[in-house]
N, C-alpha and C positions, 0 to 999 in steps of 0.2 A: 501493498500499500505506498510504503515511502518513498519504494520509489517513483513509485508509479507519482505520486507531485510531485518528485522532483524531475522527473525523466518532463513530471506537462512543464513543469517553471520555466526547463534551458531554453523550451520545444517554439514555447512562447511567442510570441508574436506582437504584440499589442503594446511592449517598450514604457510601458505608463511606472513598472515595479523598478526599472529600469531608474527611467530617468532621476526619477524621487531619491532612490539607494543614491545615485548620481552626482547628487544635489544636499545630499544631507552629511553625506562624505564627503564636498570638498573644504562644503561645513568646519565640519570636524576635522580637518587638513588645514584649514587656514587660522582656529578655536587656535591651535597648537602651538604654531610659527606665531601669533602675535603673544601668545606668551611665552614665546621665547625669551623673542623680542623686551617686552619687560623685561626685566629679569637678568640678561644674558653678563651688565654690566653689573651688576652686582655679584651674579654666582662668581663670576671673575675675581674678580676683587677680597673677594669672601675667603676663595679656594690659595688665593698668594698668600694669604696673612693665615690660613691653618695651614699649609709648609711651614713660615718659618718659626709658627709656633712647634710644629712636630719637629720642624730636623731643631732645637734651641729643648724642646724635652729628647731630642737621642744623645742627645752628649752626659745629663745625669736631669733625671727624673724627677731626681732627690733635692733639685740647687733650686730653688722657690726665689731666691732673689732675677733669676734669668722674668720672672712677672712683676708689671710694673703691680704693684699697688694698689686700689681700684675704688675705695673710700676713703680721698684729696682727703680730711681729713686722720689719716699717720703719714709714714714714716719709717725709715728703713729700723729704725730705735728700736720705735715700737714691732713690730717682729721683729728684731732679738733676744729682748725682752720675748715672747709671745714663743719664741721657740725654745730658749732661755727652760721657761717656764710645765713648757710640754714634756723636754727632751728626762725631765724630772718623773713625768707619768710612771702609772706601773704596765702591760698589754690590755689592762684591762681593760682598765680609765681609762688611759688613752681613745683605745675604740668603743667606747664611752660616749667622752667626750666628739670625734671624727663619728658618730653615728648621728648627735644630736645637735654641732655646724651644720652636716649631710646636707636636713631635712628642714635645718630654718635658711640654707642656700639660695632654696628654691622656691621657700614665695616667700613675703613680703615685697614694702616697697625696694626705692633702688636702692638708697638710704642703708638699707635693711640688711639686702642679699647686699651689696658691695660688700657691709661687714663682714657680713659669713661668710662669701669666698675669701675674699686674707684670712683668715684663721683658719680656714679649711682646707687652703693650702700648708699653713703650717702646721698640721696635721697627717695630712700624706704624706709631708717628705717626712715627717719623724716614725709613721709605720710604713714605708720604701724602705728607711734608711738601719730599720730591727728587721725585717722579711712575713710584714702579717700582713700578708693583705686583705685588697678590696675588696667592693663586695663587686662581684660581676656585673652585678646589677645595677652597678650606681653608674651614672658619669667622674672623668680624673675629672679633679680640678687645671688642667689645662682649659678641661672642653664647657666650663663650667665659668672662668673667668674668658675666653672666648668666645662664648657664648651673648656675657652681660656685655664685655669691652661694642659686640656687632647687634647690641643690641641699644649701648645707652651711649657707643660712638664716643 
């Protein structure tokens, strides 16, 4: 039965179906080309930024100094004090601190997220140094840093 319907469709000479599908496909292709044209420049710029970040991470994933602090009220001395404090944490406290900071880094306004992402970088670097694995479903500090910069510049 199905073969007969396909055969009848293919042998049909009315052409109305073919014309409708041609116009529909042309519209879909046109929308696809328009979407590519709109996002092409931004995607190229973002891919360059991601390439630089990944290259930096290849050198030393635990070196947070490769990344600028996102919170404008913080400086390198703030990061150094936090690094010293986090170094004294035992593994359990470090992991709990990382998990709490990670959950806060995903929510909130611009400044809160910037502060939490900056803190997360210190926690993640210490975990990498100690050989503690980062949860697989979590984004890395580098990814969150790049996403924040892409969103807020």
